[in-house]
N, C-alpha and C positions, 0 to 999 in steps of 0.2 A: 184606549182604542188600539186596534190591530194596525199593522203596517199598511194594510189595504185601506185604512180609514184616514190616512194623512191628507192634508190639503194639497193644492197644486204645487206648493213649494216645499212639500215634505214636512210640514209642521203639524204636530199632534195637538189635539184639544186637551188641555190640562187645567185651565183656569176658567171658572165661570164668574163673571162680574154681574151681579143681579141688583138692579135698582129697586128699592122698595117704595120710593116716592119721588116725584119731580119737584115737590115743594121744598123750600128752604126758609129758615128763619134769619138768614143773612142775604146780602146782595153783593157778593164779591165781584170786582170789576172784570175779572177774567172769565167769569162763569155766567153771570146774568140769569139767575134761575127763574123758574115760573113761580107764580103766586097761587097756583092751583094744580091739582093733579089732573092727568088726562082721564078721559072716561074709561070705564071698564078695567080698573086696576085688577091685577091678578089676585085671586083669593089665596088664603093660607094653603089650601090643598093643591091649588095649581102650582104654587111656588115649590111645594114639596115634591110634586110630580116632576117638575122641571129639574130640580137638583138630583132626584133619584135617577132619572133617565140619563142625565149628563154624566153622573158618576158611573153608570153602567158602560158608558162609552169611553171611559178613561179619565174623566175630569176628577182631579183629586184635591183641588183647592177651590174654595168659595169665598168671594169677597162681596160683602153687602155694602151697597152704595146708595146714593140718592141723586139729586137733592140731598136732604139731611135725613139719614135713615133712622135717627132717634125720634123722628116725628111719626114713624110707623107704629100704630097702636099695638100690633101683634108681634113686635120685634122679639121680645124675650121668648114668647111661646114658639116662634119660628126657629130661633136658634136652638132652643131646647129640643124641638122635634127633629131637627137635622142631626143633632148630636145623638139623640136617643136611637136613631136608625143607623148611626155610624156610616153616614153617606160620604163624608169627605175626610181627608187627613188633616186639613187646615181650614179653619173658619175664622175669617177676620172681617173687620168693619172699618170704614172710613167715615169720620165725623168732623164737624167743626168744633165740637167739644162744648158748645154753649149749654146744652142740656145734660151734660155728663156730671151730675152731682154724685155724692157718695152712694146714695141708694141705687142709682142707676148703674154705677160702676160695679157695685156688689151684685146687682141683678144680672148684668152681663157675664160676670165671672161665674156665678152659680149656674147660669143657663148653659155655659160651656164655651163661650167665646174664647178663642185662642189668643187673639191679640187685637190691638186697635191702633189706627193711625189717626192722629188729630191734626187738623189744619191750623196753622198760625203763620201769618204773613208779615210779621214785624215784631221787633223786640221792645216796642213801646206802644202805649195806647194811641198816640197820634197817627202812627203809621197804619195800625190796624184799622182805625177809623177811615183813613184815606183810601185804603184798599177795599172798603165796603163791608168791613167786619163789625161796624157799629162800635158800641162801647163794650166789646166782649173780651178785651185783653185780659183783665184780671180773672174773669170766669174761665177762660181757657187755661190760664196758668193753674188755676185751682183744679180744673179737670185733669190735667197731667198728674197732679198730686193724688187725686182720687184713684186714678187707674193704678198708679204705683202702690198705693196703700193696700189695694186688694190683690196685688201681684199679677196685674193684667199687663203684659208687655205692651209698651207704647212707643211709637215713633211719631215724629213731627214732619208734616208736609208743609213746605213753603213754596208757593208759586212766585217766581221772581220776574217782575216787570221793570226793565231798566229805568224807565222814566217815572216810576212810582215808588218802588221799594228796593231799588238796586243798591242803595246805601246800607241796607240792613243785613247783608250776607254775613259779615263779620260779627255784628252784634247778635244775630240769631245763633251763629255758631257758638259764641260765648255763652248765651243763655242756655242752649241745649247741653253744652259741656257741664255747666253748673247744675242743670237738672238731671244729668245722667241719662239722657235720651238721645237717640240717633236723629239727626237732622237730615231730611231728604229735600234737596234743592231741585225744584222743577222748572225747567225752561218754559217760558210763556208760550203756549201753543195756539194755533189758529183753528180752534174748534168752535163751531157755531158761526153765527152771523151778527151777533150783537156786541162783541167785546172790542171791536175796533183794532184788531191785531195788525201790526206792521212789523216787518223784519227788524227794523232798528229798535223795536221795543224789547228784543230778546237779549238777555245777558247770558252768554254761553257758559256751559259747565266748566270749560277750561278757564275762563276768566274767574268764575266763582271759586274754584278750588285754588287758583293761584292767590287770590286775595286771602283765603283762609290760611294757606301754607305760609304766607308771609308772617303770620302771627304764631301759628302752631304747625310745625312740619308734619307732613302727611306721608304715609306709606300706602301705595296702591294695593288693593285687594282684588280688583277685577270685577267682572260682572258674571254672575251665574247664568247658565243656559236657561233661556226663557224669562229671565228677570228683567224688569225695567230699570233697575238701579245699578249704577257702577259705584263701588264703595271704596273708601279710603279709611285707614286706621291712623289715629293720632299717634305719633311716635312716642309721646309722653305717657301713653297708656290710659288716656282719659276718654276713650270711646271711639265712635265711628261717625263719619259723615258720608252722605251719598248724593249722587246727582242723577237726575232723570232727564236725558238730553235728546228728546225726540226730534229737535230741530237741528242741532249741530252734530250729533252722533247717533243717527237712527239705529234702532235695534229690531227692525221688522223681520230680519232673517230668521229669527227663532221665536217670533211672537206666537204664543199659545193660548190666547185669550178670546173668549166669546162673551159679548156683552148683551144683556137682555134688559129692556126697559121695564118700568113699573107696570106697563100695560101689555107686556108680553111680546114685544117686537125685538127680534134678534139682529144684532149688528156684528159683522165679522171684523170690524176695524173701528177704532175711535173716530176716524175720519171718513167712514163710509157715508154715502149720501142716501142710500136706500137700505131698508131693513126687511126682515121676513116675519110676518105675523104668525106667532106660534099658538095663538089662542084656540083656533079650531082643534088642533091636536092636543091641547091641554084640557079640553072639555072632559068632565068626569066620565062620560060614557065612552070615550075613546081609549082603547087599550094602550099601554105603554109602548108597544112596538111601533105604533103609528108615529108617535113623537120621535122615537129613536130613528126611524127611517127619515123623517124630515130633517133632524139635526145632522145625521150622517150625510145626507145629500147636500145640505147647506155647506158642511165643512169640506166635502170632496171638491166642490166647485170654488172654494175660497182661493183667491190669489192676491188679496190686498197687501200692498206694501207702499202706501202713499208717502210716508216719511222718507223712505229711501228714494222714491221717484222724485220727490221734491228736492232732495239734496243733489241728485244727479242733474236735475234741470237747472238748479241755481248756478251750477258751473257753466251752463250754457246761456245764462242770463234770461231764462224764461221759466215760468212755473208750470207744473202739470195742470191740465185742465180737468176740473171736476165740478159737478153740481154742488151747491152749498150743503154742508153736513148738518145734522141736527144739533141743537144746543147741547153744551157740555152737561148741564144739569139734567137733561132728559136722558142722555145716554150713559150717565154715570162715570164721567171723566174725572 
């Protein structure tokens, strides 16, 4: 995008997070997904049009989310089409890993997926079960191996709830060190209305990294502009660990992400309470400039920075007032 297309806080659009489905085959406690898709899912061609126009406006990275995106029937065809048209520089996917067997990993790699992030919320079957992941622990471990076997770069997401899996930070760091993958520790967020979030349920990034550093010293690497993750390098050379700290260390100031739901509603913030329906502009008979105008206008008026506002308000012992946001599974959190 040009400098005239920045939002109200001078942030450019660079990342599109596109949900392919709201359905999930797990029921994680922090997410509480739907068991069915919304009406009027975007078609393959509508998704391609959205990515094409967003790319024309400067969006260079695409992350496919859900729900669970591996449930989307046309996933491989869509990835292949995006890559064939050379629409983005980086195409990645977030999955719970349950359906990531060796054939699927090979299919994703051959279609052109650049990297994958797999969710795993504990280093043993009991914790994963308690977090709502069912009996998926061994399958997710196998999924990590399948991705590595086909040379598909993989990272691990762990949402940390102090009262549920807060004792798993060090065990998960050990597991990921052994597996040779980067662990991304995510502070439990108040997204949606079903997960029962409370401030005391949050284990802060500072606490988590201190726990890890007690066992394996860490060297800070910082946070890249526009990135959600702050990274640390193990000083013994065994890899990297990251934290995503939207509660204790908000990073709204350079947020460059637009989120679009599986049925074509655009949200300018993970915590936004209202979205913009893009489906009329995505109709096949509407030319690309109509969608470009709508996305540009939406981005121009964007001023979201809820996490920073919440942090400032917490210092005054009051929370910012906002209507309830959509559920995390629906908005692709």
